[in-house]
Backbone as a printed PyTorch tensor [residue, N CA C, xyz], in Angstrom:
tensor([[[  0.8420,  -1.1760,   0.0000],
         [  0.0000,   0.0000,   0.0000],
         [  0.8880,   1.2400,   0.0000]],

        [[  0.3910,   2.2830,  -0.6500],
         [  1.1220,   3.5340,  -0.7780],
         [  0.2110,   4.6830,  -0.3650]],

        [[  0.7850,   5.8760,  -0.2640],
         [ -0.0050,   7.0450,   0.1190],
         [ -0.2330,   8.0000,  -1.0410]],

        [[  0.5110,   7.8460,  -2.1240],
         [  0.3960,   8.7720,  -3.2400],
         [  1.2210,  10.0340,  -3.0420]],

        [[  2.0570,  10.0460,  -2.0070],
         [  2.9800,  11.1570,  -1.7810],
         [  4.3370,  10.7150,  -2.3290]],

        [[  4.6910,  11.2350,  -3.4830],
         [  5.9160,  10.8200,  -4.1820],
         [  7.1340,  11.2070,  -3.3490]],

        [[  8.0480,  10.2410,  -3.1470],
         [  9.2540,  10.5040,  -2.3620],
         [ 10.3500,  11.1570,  -3.1900]],

        [[ 10.4520,  10.7560,  -4.4430],
         [ 11.4520,  11.3480,  -5.3320],
         [ 11.1200,  10.9450,  -6.7570]],

        [[ 11.7610,  11.6230,  -7.6910],
         [ 11.6940,  11.1680,  -9.0730],
         [ 13.0200,  10.5050,  -9.3980]],

        [[ 12.9290,   9.4440, -10.1710],
         [ 14.1130,   8.7410, -10.6380],
         [ 14.1380,   8.8170, -12.1430]],

        [[ 15.1180,   8.1550, -12.7370],
         [ 15.1820,   8.1320, -14.1980],
         [ 15.3460,   6.6910, -14.6750]],

        [[ 14.7860,   6.4270, -15.8210],
         [ 14.8770,   5.0900, -16.4110],
         [ 16.3150,   4.8800, -16.8720]],

        [[ 16.9910,   3.9270, -16.2370],
         [ 18.3790,   3.6230, -16.5970],
         [ 18.4230,   2.6180, -17.7450]],

        [[ 17.4640,   1.6790, -17.7270],
         [ 17.4320,   0.6440, -18.7580],
         [ 16.0050,   0.1070, -18.8440]],

        [[ 15.5400,  -0.1100, -20.0530],
         [ 14.2170,  -0.6940, -20.2670],
         [ 14.3760,  -1.8640, -21.2230]],

        [[ 14.1700,  -3.0470, -20.6720],
         [ 14.2390,  -4.2690, -21.4630],
         [ 12.8030,  -4.7280, -21.7080]],

        [[ 12.5930,  -5.7340, -22.5500],
         [ 11.2140,  -6.1520, -22.8280],
         [ 10.3960,  -6.4920, -21.5740]],

        [[ 10.9940,  -7.0940, -20.5740],
         [ 10.2310,  -7.4800, -19.3870],
         [ 10.8470,  -6.9840, -18.0730]],

        [[ 11.7880,  -6.0340, -18.1620],
         [ 12.4270,  -5.5350, -16.9400],
         [ 12.7300,  -4.0520, -17.0680]],

        [[ 12.4730,  -3.3390, -15.9810],
         [ 12.7150,  -1.8970, -15.9130],
         [ 13.7530,  -1.6440, -14.8260]],

        [[ 14.8030,  -0.9090, -15.1620],
         [ 15.8310,  -0.5330, -14.1930],
         [ 15.7880,   0.9730, -14.0310]],

        [[ 15.7210,   1.4100, -12.7660],
         [ 15.5580,   2.8230, -12.4460],
         [ 16.7270,   3.3100, -11.6080]],

        [[ 17.2460,   4.4860, -11.9640],
         [ 18.2820,   5.1470, -11.1660],
         [ 17.5630,   6.0130, -10.1360]],

        [[ 17.9790,   5.8850,  -8.8750],
         [ 17.3190,   6.6080,  -7.7860],
         [ 18.3090,   6.8700,  -6.6690]],

        [[ 17.8720,   7.6160,  -5.6650],
         [ 18.6980,   7.8710,  -4.4830],
         [ 17.9200,   7.5450,  -3.2190]],

        [[ 16.9720,   8.4020,  -2.8770],
         [ 16.2660,   8.3050,  -1.6030],
         [ 15.5560,   6.9740,  -1.4070]],

        [[ 14.8520,   6.4900,  -2.4320],
         [ 14.0750,   5.2570,  -2.2380],
         [ 14.9550,   4.0210,  -2.0800]],

        [[ 16.2400,   4.1340,  -2.3950],
         [ 17.1380,   3.0010,  -2.2150],
         [ 17.4550,   2.7450,  -0.7440]],

        [[ 17.2580,   3.7890,   0.0950],
         [ 17.5440,   3.6520,   1.5260],
         [ 16.6180,   2.6060,   2.1460]],

        [[ 17.1900,   1.5230,   2.6080],
         [ 16.4130,   0.4670,   3.2580],
         [ 15.6810,  -0.4540,   2.3020]],

        [[ 15.7820,  -0.2300,   1.0030],
         [ 15.0940,  -1.0610,   0.0220],
         [ 15.7440,  -2.4380,  -0.0370]],

        [[ 14.9000,  -3.4800,  -0.0710],
         [ 15.3890,  -4.8560,  -0.1070],
         [ 14.7630,  -5.5980,  -1.2790]],

        [[ 15.4190,  -6.6660,  -1.6970],
         [ 14.8320,  -7.5350,  -2.7140],
         [ 13.4770,  -8.0170,  -2.2240]],

        [[ 12.4940,  -8.0190,  -3.1040],
         [ 11.1480,  -8.4640,  -2.7440],
         [ 10.2360,  -7.3590,  -2.2600]],

        [[ 10.7920,  -6.1660,  -1.9780],
         [  9.9550,  -5.0490,  -1.5260],
         [  9.0650,  -4.5600,  -2.6630]],

        [[  7.9050,  -4.0130,  -2.2730],
         [  7.0330,  -3.3500,  -3.2390],
         [  7.4790,  -1.9080,  -3.3810]],

        [[  7.4100,  -1.4140,  -4.6080],
         [  7.7440,  -0.0150,  -4.8750],
         [  6.7920,   0.4930,  -5.9460]],

        [[  6.3750,   1.7390,  -5.8060],
         [  5.4800,   2.3480,  -6.7820],
         [  6.3110,   3.1300,  -7.8000]],

        [[  6.1490,   2.7550,  -9.0690],
         [  6.7930,   3.4690, -10.1730],
         [  5.6650,   4.0280, -11.0370]],

        [[  5.5450,   5.3580, -11.0590],
         [  4.4300,   6.0110, -11.7510],
         [  3.0880,   5.4060, -11.3510]],

        [[  2.9760,   5.0810, -10.0620],
         [  1.7160,   4.5780,  -9.5360],
         [  1.4730,   3.1050,  -9.7410]],

        [[  2.4560,   2.3970, -10.2690],
         [  2.3250,   0.9670, -10.5120],
         [  3.1180,   0.2130,  -9.4610]],

        [[  2.4480,  -0.6540,  -8.7180],
         [  3.1220,  -1.4450,  -7.6910],
         [  3.9220,  -2.5540,  -8.3590]],

        [[  5.2430,  -2.4990,  -8.1680],
         [  6.1400,  -3.5030,  -8.7250],
         [  7.0090,  -4.0700,  -7.6110]],

        [[  7.6330,  -5.2110,  -7.8810],
         [  8.4850,  -5.8820,  -6.9050],
         [  9.9500,  -5.6780,  -7.2750]],

        [[ 10.7480,  -5.2780,  -6.2980],
         [ 12.1860,  -5.0930,  -6.5100],
         [ 12.8240,  -6.4700,  -6.6730]],

        [[ 13.4650,  -6.6910,  -7.8390],
         [ 14.0770,  -7.9940,  -8.1170],
         [ 15.5920,  -7.9360,  -8.2140]],

        [[ 16.1390,  -6.7150,  -8.2630],
         [ 17.5930,  -6.5440,  -8.3490],
         [ 17.9440,  -5.1800,  -7.7830]],

        [[ 19.0500,  -5.1200,  -7.0490],
         [ 19.5280,  -3.8580,  -6.4710],
         [ 20.9590,  -3.6040,  -6.8970]],

        [[ 21.2390,  -2.3630,  -7.2730],
         [ 22.6010,  -1.9390,  -7.5890],
         [ 22.9480,  -0.7750,  -6.6800]],

        [[ 24.1480,  -0.2270,  -6.7950],
         [ 24.5490,   0.8750,  -5.9290],
         [ 23.6770,   2.1250,  -6.1040]],

        [[ 23.2030,   2.3860,  -7.3180],
         [ 22.3640,   3.5600,  -7.5740],
         [ 21.1000,   3.2030,  -8.3410]],

        [[ 20.8000,   1.8980,  -8.4380],
         [ 19.6480,   1.4610,  -9.2310],
         [ 18.8970,   0.3340,  -8.5390]],

        [[ 17.6830,   0.1330,  -9.0140],
         [ 16.9250,  -1.0690,  -8.6760],
         [ 16.1840,  -1.4880,  -9.9390]],

        [[ 15.8400,  -2.7740,  -9.9970],
         [ 15.1120,  -3.2890, -11.1550],
         [ 13.8430,  -3.9740, -10.7020]],

        [[ 12.8430,  -3.9520, -11.5900],
         [ 11.5660,  -4.6180, -11.3590],
         [ 11.1360,  -5.2800, -12.6530]],

        [[ 10.5430,  -6.4600, -12.5330],
         [ 10.0530,  -7.1550, -13.7120],
         [  8.7080,  -6.5780, -14.1250]],

        [[  8.4220,  -6.6260, -15.4280],
         [  7.1780,  -6.1090, -15.9910],
         [  6.3750,  -7.2760, -16.5650]],

        [[  5.2730,  -7.6010, -15.9040],
         [  4.3970,  -8.6800, -16.3670],
         [  3.6040,  -8.2020, -17.5840]],

        [[  3.1640,  -9.1230, -18.4290],
         [  2.3310,  -8.7230, -19.5630],
         [  1.1120,  -7.8990, -19.1450]],

        [[  0.4480,  -8.2560, -18.0530],
         [ -0.7060,  -7.4860, -17.5740],
         [ -0.3070,  -6.0660, -17.2170]],

        [[  0.8650,  -5.8830, -16.6220],
         [  1.3630,  -4.5480, -16.2850],
         [  1.5520,  -3.7220, -17.5510]],

        [[  2.1310,  -4.3210, -18.5640],
         [  2.3660,  -3.6050, -19.8170],
         [  1.0560,  -3.2850, -20.5470]],

        [[  0.0480,  -4.1660, -20.4210],
         [ -1.2520,  -3.9140, -21.0520],
         [ -2.0030,  -2.7690, -20.3760]],

        [[ -1.9210,  -2.6790, -19.0470],
         [ -2.7820,  -1.7770, -18.2920],
         [ -2.1470,  -0.4300, -17.9610]],

        [[ -0.8200,  -0.3160, -18.0490],
         [ -0.1350,   0.9060, -17.6290],
         [  0.6050,   1.5630, -18.7950]],

        [[  1.1970,   2.6940, -18.5030],
         [  1.9990,   3.4060, -19.5100],
         [  3.4780,   3.0480, -19.4100]],

        [[  3.8530,   2.0840, -18.5670],
         [  5.2690,   1.7850, -18.3600],
         [  5.9670,   1.2910, -19.6310]],

        [[  5.2460,   0.6260, -20.4960],
         [  5.8440,   0.1470, -21.7420],
         [  6.2360,   1.2690, -22.6830]],

        [[  5.6900,   2.4660, -22.4760],
         [  6.0120,   3.5960, -23.3540],
         [  7.1530,   4.4540, -22.8060]],

        [[  7.7280,   4.0520, -21.6810],
         [  8.8670,   4.7900, -21.1380],
         [ 10.0780,   4.6270, -22.0480]],

        [[ 11.0060,   5.5610, -21.9170],
         [ 12.2640,   5.4900, -22.6690],
         [ 13.4100,   5.7320, -21.7000]],

        [[ 14.5870,   5.2680, -22.0440],
         [ 15.7520,   5.5060, -21.1970],
         [ 15.9110,   7.0020, -20.9710]],

        [[ 16.1690,   7.3780, -19.7260],
         [ 16.2880,   8.7790, -19.3390],
         [ 14.9780,   9.4030, -18.9040]],

        [[ 13.8580,   8.7090, -19.1290],
         [ 12.5490,   9.2260, -18.7440],
         [ 12.4280,   9.3990, -17.2380]],

        [[ 11.6520,  10.3980, -16.8180],
         [ 11.4690,  10.7080, -15.4040],
         [ 10.2670,   9.9280, -14.8640]],

        [[ 10.4620,   9.2520, -13.7220],
         [  9.3880,   8.4720, -13.1020],
         [  9.2130,   8.8620, -11.6380]],

        [[  7.9600,   8.7820, -11.1760],
         [  7.6500,   9.0170,  -9.7650],
         [  7.9190,   7.7460,  -8.9770]],

        [[  8.5190,   7.9070,  -7.7830],
         [  8.8740,   6.7570,  -6.9530],
         [  8.3480,   6.9320,  -5.5330]],

        [[  7.8140,   5.8420,  -4.9840],
         [  7.3840,   5.8160,  -3.5870],
         [  7.5520,   4.4010,  -3.0540]],

        [[  8.1940,   4.2920,  -1.8990],
         [  8.2820,   3.0000,  -1.2300],
         [  6.9500,   2.6990,  -0.5550]],

        [[  6.6910,   1.4240,  -0.3050],
         [  5.4630,   1.0350,   0.3860],
         [  5.4310,   1.6760,   1.7660]],

        [[  4.2280,   2.0210,   2.2060],
         [  4.0590,   2.6520,   3.5070],
         [  4.3920,   1.6360,   4.6080]],

        [[  5.0650,   2.1010,   5.6450],
         [  5.3840,   1.2500,   6.7890],
         [  4.3480,   1.4910,   7.8840]],

        [[  4.0250,   0.4700,   8.6280],
         [  3.0760,   0.6070,   9.7290],
         [  3.5840,   1.6890,  10.6720]],

        [[  2.7140,   2.6160,  11.0100],
         [  3.0840,   3.7060,  11.9110],
         [  3.4660,   4.9830,  11.1950]],

        [[  3.6540,   4.9180,   9.8500],
         [  3.9620,   6.1280,   9.0890],
         [  2.7290,   7.0060,   8.9580]],

        [[  2.9500,   8.2870,   8.7030],
         [  1.8410,   9.1930,   8.4270],
         [  1.2090,   8.8190,   7.0920]],

        [[ -0.0820,   9.0380,   6.9790],
         [ -0.8220,   8.7640,   5.7440],
         [ -1.1940,  10.1040,   5.1290]],

        [[ -0.2590,  10.7200,   4.4070],
         [ -0.4540,  12.0770,   3.9140],
         [ -1.3500,  12.2050,   2.7060]],

        [[ -1.5090,  11.1810,   1.9190],
         [ -2.3330,  11.2590,   0.7130],
         [ -3.6230,  10.4990,   0.9130]],

        [[ -3.7910,   9.4270,   0.1610],
         [ -4.9300,   8.5280,   0.3420],
         [ -4.4490,   7.1050,   0.0900]],

        [[ -5.3070,   6.1330,   0.2680],
         [ -4.9000,   4.7390,   0.0680],
         [ -4.7080,   4.5010,  -1.4260]],

        [[ -3.4680,   4.2360,  -1.7990],
         [ -3.1090,   3.9490,  -3.1860],
         [ -2.5230,   2.5450,  -3.1960]],

        [[ -3.1260,   1.6580,  -3.9670],
         [ -2.6560,   0.2820,  -3.9980],
         [ -1.5400,   0.0520,  -5.0040]],

        [[ -1.4590,   0.9000,  -6.0060],
         [ -0.4920,   0.6590,  -7.0690],
         [ -1.0360,  -0.3020,  -8.1030]],

        [[ -2.3520,  -0.5550,  -8.0440],
         [ -3.0190,  -1.4180,  -9.0120],
         [ -3.7150,  -0.5050, -10.0200]],

        [[ -3.0030,  -0.1610, -11.0550],
         [ -3.4570,   0.8140, -12.0420],
         [ -4.7140,   0.3040, -12.7370]],

        [[ -5.7310,   1.1760, -12.7980],
         [ -6.9980,   0.8240, -13.4490],
         [ -6.9560,   1.0330, -14.9500]],

        [[ -6.0960,   1.9120, -15.4040],
         [ -5.9910,   2.2080, -16.8310],
         [ -5.1660,   3.4600, -17.0330]],

        [[ -5.1050,   3.9040, -18.2820],
         [ -4.3440,   5.1150, -18.5800],
         [ -5.2890,   6.2170, -19.0470]],

        [[ -4.8590,   7.4380, -18.8080],
         [ -5.5600,   8.6140, -19.3000],
         [ -4.5860,   9.4280, -20.1250]],

        [[ -5.1040,  10.4420, -20.8030],
         [ -4.2490,  11.2820, -21.6330],
         [ -4.4280,  12.7360, -21.2230]],

        [[ -3.3180,  13.4360, -21.0360],
         [ -3.3770,  14.8570, -20.7010],
         [ -3.8530,  15.6110, -21.9410]],

        [[ -4.9590,  16.3790, -21.7680],
         [ -5.5080,  17.1170, -22.9130],
         [ -5.2400,  18.6120, -22.8200]],

        [[ -4.9380,  19.1080, -21.6270],
         [ -4.5590,  20.5190, -21.5190],
         [ -3.8030,  20.7590, -20.2200]],

        [[ -2.9290,  21.7490, -20.2680],
         [ -2.1880,  22.2170, -19.1000],
         [ -2.2090,  23.7370, -19.1910]],

        [[ -2.7720,  24.3810, -18.1850],
         [ -2.8190,  25.8450, -18.2300],
         [ -2.4700,  26.4160, -16.8590]],

        [[ -1.7730,  27.5410, -16.8560],
         [ -1.4180,  28.1660, -15.5760],
         [ -2.6390,  28.8180, -14.9270]],

        [[ -2.6510,  28.8120, -13.6040],
         [ -3.6420,  29.5460, -12.8130],
         [ -2.8980,  30.0660, -11.5890]],

        [[ -2.5390,  31.3500, -11.6550],
         [ -1.6760,  31.9680, -10.6540],
         [ -0.4030,  31.1370, -10.5320]],

        [[ -0.0400,  30.6390,  -9.3360],
         [  1.2010,  29.8680,  -9.2240],
         [  0.9800,  28.3610,  -9.4030]],

        [[ -0.2430,  27.9550,  -9.6990],
         [ -0.5800,  26.5450,  -9.9060],
         [ -0.7290,  26.2620, -11.4030]],

        [[ -0.9400,  25.0000, -11.7400],
         [ -1.3320,  24.6310, -13.0980],
         [ -2.5840,  23.7730, -13.0200]],

        [[ -3.4730,  23.9670, -13.9930],
         [ -4.6760,  23.1560, -14.1030],
         [ -4.4270,  22.1480, -15.2110]],

        [[ -4.5260,  20.8820, -14.8660],
         [ -4.2890,  19.8030, -15.8280],
         [ -5.5960,  19.0680, -16.0650]],

        [[ -5.9560,  18.9180, -17.3430],
         [ -7.1500,  18.1460, -17.7100],
         [ -6.6890,  16.7940, -18.2380]],

        [[ -7.3540,  15.7380, -17.7540],
         [ -7.0240,  14.3740, -18.1540],
         [ -8.2730,  13.7080, -18.7240]],

        [[ -8.1600,  13.1790, -19.9340],
         [ -9.2430,  12.3750, -20.5080],
         [ -9.0490,  10.9470, -20.0060]],

        [[-10.1230,  10.3730, -19.4730],
         [-10.0450,   9.0500, -18.8560],
         [-10.9630,   8.0700, -19.5720]],

        [[-10.6810,   6.7770, -19.4570],
         [-11.5850,   5.7790, -20.0360],
         [-12.9800,   5.8950, -19.4110]],

        [[-13.9880,   5.6660, -20.2310],
         [-15.3860,   5.7800, -19.7890],
         [-15.6600,   4.9160, -18.5560]],

        [[-15.0810,   3.7280, -18.5120],
         [-15.3470,   2.8110, -17.3920],
         [-14.8080,   3.3270, -16.0630]],

        [[-13.8470,   4.2840, -16.0830],
         [-13.2980,   4.8290, -14.8360],
         [-14.0300,   6.0720, -14.3470]],

        [[-14.7410,   6.7470, -15.2430],
         [-15.3580,   8.0230, -14.8800],
         [-16.3620,   7.9380, -13.7250]],

        [[-17.1000,   6.8390, -13.5300],
         [-18.0030,   6.7880, -12.3640],
         [-17.2710,   6.8970, -11.0140]],

        [[-15.9960,   6.5590, -10.9870],
         [-15.2210,   6.6090,  -9.7440],
         [-14.5550,   7.9640,  -9.5150]],

        [[-14.6400,   8.8330, -10.4860],
         [-14.0170,  10.1550, -10.3950],
         [-15.0770,  11.1360,  -9.9190]],

        [[-14.8490,  11.7430,  -8.7590],
         [-15.8160,  12.6860,  -8.2050],
         [-15.1090,  13.9780,  -7.8150]],

        [[-15.8390,  15.0750,  -7.9560],
         [-15.3010,  16.3760,  -7.5760],
         [-14.9130,  16.3600,  -6.1050]],

        [[-13.7120,  16.8350,  -5.8230],
         [-13.1060,  16.8770,  -4.4880],
         [-12.7790,  15.4900,  -3.9410]],

        [[-12.8360,  14.4730,  -4.8010],
         [-12.4160,  13.1300,  -4.4200],
         [-10.9680,  12.9120,  -4.8120]],

        [[-10.4280,  11.7680,  -4.4210],
         [ -9.0450,  11.4240,  -4.7320],
         [ -8.9400,  10.6460,  -6.0330]],

        [[ -7.8190,  10.8220,  -6.7120],
         [ -7.4240,   9.9820,  -7.8290],
         [ -5.8960,   9.9470,  -7.8060]],

        [[ -5.3270,   8.7950,  -8.1440],
         [ -3.8730,   8.6980,  -8.2610],
         [ -3.5130,   8.8200,  -9.7390]],

        [[ -2.6740,   9.7980, -10.0610],
         [ -2.2190,  10.0490, -11.4280],
         [ -0.7120,   9.8190, -11.4290]],

        [[ -0.2660,   8.7830, -12.1280],
         [  1.1380,   8.3660, -12.0890],
         [  1.5990,   8.1870, -10.6390]],

        [[  0.6820,   7.7200,  -9.7990],
         [  1.0000,   7.4400,  -8.4050],
         [  0.9400,   8.6320,  -7.4830]],

        [[  0.5500,   9.8030,  -7.9930],
         [  0.4690,  11.0130,  -7.1700],
         [ -0.9500,  11.1430,  -6.6480]],

        [[ -1.1130,  11.2460,  -5.3440],
         [ -2.4300,  11.4700,  -4.7510],
         [ -2.8570,  12.9050,  -5.0390]],

        [[ -3.9250,  13.0540,  -5.8360],
         [ -4.4000,  14.3820,  -6.2230],
         [ -5.9040,  14.4870,  -5.9980]],

        [[ -6.3670,  15.7130,  -5.8180],
         [ -7.7800,  15.9840,  -5.6210],
         [ -8.3870,  16.4630,  -6.9330]],

        [[ -9.5190,  15.8940,  -7.2910],
         [-10.2230,  16.2710,  -8.5080],
         [-10.8890,  17.6290,  -8.2850]],

        [[-10.6150,  18.5800,  -9.1850],
         [-11.2190,  19.9110,  -9.1050],
         [-12.6040,  19.8930,  -9.7410]],

        [[-12.6800,  19.3060, -10.9180],
         [-13.9360,  19.2770, -11.6610],
         [-14.0040,  18.0000, -12.4700]],

        [[-15.2140,  17.4680, -12.5980],
         [-15.4260,  16.2350, -13.3590],
         [-16.3500,  16.5340, -14.5230]],

        [[-15.9500,  16.0960, -15.7150],
         [-16.8040,  16.1810, -16.8900],
         [-17.3010,  14.7900, -17.2430]],

        [[-17.8520,  14.6270, -18.4170],
         [-18.3730,  13.3200, -18.8100],
         [-17.2660,  12.3420, -19.1950]],

        [[-16.1530,  12.8620, -19.7200],
         [-15.0760,  11.9690, -20.1500],
         [-13.6980,  12.4380, -19.6910]],

        [[-13.6800,  13.4740, -18.8370],
         [-12.3990,  13.9840, -18.3640],
         [-12.5760,  14.6330, -16.9980]],

        [[-11.4420,  14.9340, -16.3790],
         [-11.4590,  15.6210, -15.0890],
         [-10.2760,  16.5720, -15.0370]],

        [[-10.3580,  17.5560, -14.1370],
         [ -9.2520,  18.5020, -13.9840],
         [ -8.6760,  18.4170, -12.5860]],

        [[ -7.4030,  18.7760, -12.5190],
         [ -6.6310,  18.7640, -11.2830],
         [ -5.9390,  20.1120, -11.1460]],

        [[ -5.8720,  20.6400,  -9.9360],
         [ -5.0970,  21.8420,  -9.6730],
         [ -3.8230,  21.3960,  -8.9780]],

        [[ -2.6990,  21.6340,  -9.6170],
         [ -1.4230,  21.1390,  -9.1020],
         [ -0.6260,  22.3020,  -8.5290]],

        [[ -0.2920,  22.1850,  -7.2450],
         [  0.4740,  23.2390,  -6.5760],
         [  1.9370,  23.1870,  -7.0270]],

        [[  2.6710,  24.2950,  -6.8740],
         [  4.0710,  24.3300,  -7.3250],
         [  4.9300,  23.2100,  -6.7320]],

        [[  4.7720,  22.9090,  -5.4470],
         [  5.5880,  21.8660,  -4.8110],
         [  5.3940,  20.5290,  -5.5200]],

        [[  4.1460,  20.1410,  -5.7410],
         [  3.8600,  18.8500,  -6.3770],
         [  4.4310,  18.8080,  -7.7850]],

        [[  4.2770,  19.8790,  -8.5130],
         [  4.7950,  19.9040,  -9.8850],
         [  6.3200,  19.8000,  -9.8800]],

        [[  6.9750,  20.5020,  -8.9670],
         [  8.4380,  20.5110,  -8.9240],
         [  9.0210,  19.1520,  -8.5430]],

        [[  8.3630,  18.4330,  -7.6220],
         [  8.9430,  17.2060,  -7.0840],
         [  8.3430,  15.9170,  -7.6410]],

        [[  7.5860,  16.0160,  -8.7360],
         [  7.0520,  14.8230,  -9.3970],
         [  7.3240,  14.9260, -10.8910]],

        [[  6.9510,  13.8780, -11.6080],
         [  7.1730,  13.9040, -13.0510],
         [  6.2000,  14.8260, -13.7780]],

        [[  5.2630,  15.4440, -13.0690],
         [  4.3630,  16.4010, -13.7140],
         [  5.1400,  17.5780, -14.3080]],

        [[  6.3350,  17.8310, -13.7990],
         [  7.1380,  18.9420, -14.3260],
         [  7.5680,  18.7070, -15.7700]],

        [[  7.5840,  17.4500, -16.2150],
         [  8.0040,  17.1520, -17.5870],
         [  6.8500,  16.6760, -18.4620]],

        [[  5.6570,  16.5830, -17.9080],
         [  4.5050,  16.1200, -18.6830],
         [  4.0240,  17.2060, -19.6250]],

        [[  3.4940,  16.7700, -20.7720],
         [  2.9930,  17.6890, -21.7900],
         [  1.6460,  17.1940, -22.2980]],

        [[  0.9450,  18.0610, -22.9840],
         [ -0.3210,  17.6750, -23.6030],
         [ -0.0690,  16.4860, -24.5300]],

        [[ -0.9180,  15.4840, -24.4090],
         [ -0.7900,  14.2730, -25.2180],
         [ -0.1380,  13.1160, -24.4930]],

        [[  0.5430,  13.3880, -23.3700],
         [  1.2020,  12.3150, -22.6220],
         [  0.1910,  11.4060, -21.9420]],

        [[  0.5340,  10.1150, -21.8810],
         [ -0.2530,   9.1410, -21.1280],
         [  0.1310,   9.1900, -19.6580]],

        [[ -0.8480,   8.9670, -18.7920],
         [ -0.5980,   8.8650, -17.3560],
         [ -1.3580,   7.6580, -16.8220]],

        [[ -0.8070,   7.0290, -15.7980],
         [ -1.4740,   5.9150, -15.1440],
         [ -2.5240,   6.4550, -14.1900]],

        [[ -3.6940,   5.8100, -14.1650],
         [ -4.7880,   6.2360, -13.2960],
         [ -5.2080,   5.1050, -12.3710]],

        [[ -5.3940,   5.4520, -11.1050],
         [ -5.9630,   4.5200, -10.1380],
         [ -7.0680,   5.2430,  -9.3950]],

        [[ -8.2790,   4.7060,  -9.5340],
         [ -9.4280,   5.2850,  -8.8400],
         [ -9.3550,   4.9460,  -7.3540]],

        [[-10.0500,   5.7310,  -6.5640],
         [-10.0880,   5.5340,  -5.1200],
         [-10.6820,   4.1630,  -4.7970]],

        [[ -9.9730,   3.3440,  -4.0560],
         [-10.4020,   1.9870,  -3.7160],
         [-11.7210,   1.9890,  -2.9420]],

        [[-11.9610,   3.0140,  -2.1300],
         [-13.2040,   3.0790,  -1.3630],
         [-14.3960,   3.1270,  -2.3200]],

        [[-14.3160,   3.9170,  -3.3780],
         [-15.4030,   4.0110,  -4.3630],
         [-15.6520,   2.6610,  -5.0230]],

        [[-14.5940,   1.9300,  -5.3210],
         [-14.7590,   0.6330,  -5.9740],
         [-15.4190,  -0.3760,  -5.0380]],

        [[-15.0570,  -0.3540,  -3.7500],
         [-15.6830,  -1.2550,  -2.7880],
         [-17.1500,  -0.8940,  -2.5730]],

        [[-17.4590,   0.3940,  -2.4830],
         [-18.8470,   0.8120,  -2.2950],
         [-19.6860,   0.3300,  -3.4810]],

        [[-19.1960,   0.5140,  -4.6950],
         [-19.9220,   0.0570,  -5.8780],
         [-20.1580,  -1.4450,  -5.8140]],

        [[-19.1480,  -2.1970,  -5.4350],
         [-19.2720,  -3.6450,  -5.3590],
         [-20.3350,  -4.0630,  -4.3330]],

        [[-20.3380,  -3.4060,  -3.1950],
         [-21.3170,  -3.7430,  -2.1480],
         [-22.7350,  -3.3710,  -2.5660]],

        [[-22.8960,  -2.2190,  -3.1880],
         [-24.2280,  -1.7580,  -3.5900],
         [-24.7830,  -2.6240,  -4.7230]],

        [[-23.9220,  -3.0810,  -5.6160],
         [-24.3900,  -3.8520,  -6.7740],
         [-24.8810,  -5.2390,  -6.3800]],

        [[-24.6000,  -5.6610,  -5.1530],
         [-25.0730,  -6.9700,  -4.6990],
         [-26.5220,  -6.8590,  -4.3180]]])
């Protein structure tokens, strides 16, 4: 489980057909083989550790459901280690189980913030609610406004500076994870 509060951004050191190697600093502290780590909001397992890198295997399902297959060497990724019992929960419950990808359709300044619009798959839109949580590339963000096929986010300067949102552009794919509470409520009500 994760909080959606990105600890650092790393860079793609190597991308093989079924393995991703990331260069990082902070998240390497205390990281062990077998640990879960969130890369752009995708929960992966650490399978190899180097002095400045770690590697994770990419399952076919991961490549089908996320944007990780479209990464390139040198690309910037959001990183978060799994939450430890007793840690603060600064964001929301993020599982790292990506529901699908969305596409950034606009980025516009609003005072010192930026407003980002994301077009999402129709099947995810029922879980997107105004002032609710959504994880975008693993970042816990609050939905400003919801449309029929897209939603907007207001991103503060700190979040933009310390996540991969600083390099995102219109047309880029992002990983989306809807709030798990909404999915459980839907499941219970549908019974």
